N, C-alpha and C positions, 0 to 999 in steps of 0.2 A: 143707877145710871148717872153718867157724868157728861157734861157738855161745856165747851169753851168757845169763845169767839172774840176776836180782836175788833175793837171799834175806835173811831176817832170822834172827838167832840167837835161838832161843826157849827154850833150856834155862836153868835158874835160875843156873848158875854161869858161863855164857858159854863161850868157846872156850878152855878150859884144857887141861891135858896129855892127859887121856883122849880127849875129843872131837877134839882136834887130831890125835892119833895115828890115830884111827879115820878121820878125813877124809883124811889123807895116805895111809894104807894103801889106802883105797878108790880114791883118785885114782891110785895106783900101779898099779892093775889095768888102766888104760887106756893106750893108746899115745899119745894126744893130749897136747900140751903144755898144762898146766893152770895158770892163774893165779887168785889170789884178790885182789880189790881192795877196799881200805877207804880212802875218801877219796882221797888222792893216793899211797897206799902200795900197791905191787904186790908180791906174794910168790909163790913157787913152791908150788902147791897139793899137790905131792907131798912136801913137806918139813914135818914137824911142827914143827921148830924155827922155820922161817920163819913158819908159821901162828901160832905163839905170839906172835911180835913184833907181830901185829895188835892184841893186847890187846882182842879183841872181846868186849864185855860183852853181857848179855842186851839185846835190842832193837837191837843193831848191825846196820846194813844192809851187806851185802857183795855184790860182783858176782863171780860165777863166770864165768870166761872160758876157753874151750878152743879149741885149733886142732889139727886132725888128722882122720884118717879116722873116728874114733869120737867126735868132739867132742860131737855132740848127745847121744849116749848117756851120755857122761861127765857133762855138765852136768845132765842129767835125774836121773841116779843120785845125784850129790852133792847136788842140791837136795832130793831126797826124804830123803836121810840127815839133812840139817839140819832139814827140816820135822818129821821123826820124832825130833828131839832126840837124834840119834846113837845111838838104840837104848838109851839109859840112862834110868832112871826119875827119879833125883833130881839129876842133873847139870845 
């Protein structure tokens, strides 16, 4: 099973260390292989270091891509996390 969803980074400081860590930790809860795509750059969604290399500033469009038995659930959960600004108030 495959799933994809386009998201936009909404928090004020972009995808810096804390949100990248939260995204990777959340992605790690799923068995699906998860990739995050920015332009032509594709990184492992379960690696906070890889996510940081995207240098995703506020307003950046990302594509969440998952493949596996829980792909749809993974993409939905990660998209909601990003939409909710990673659960942080001022980040």
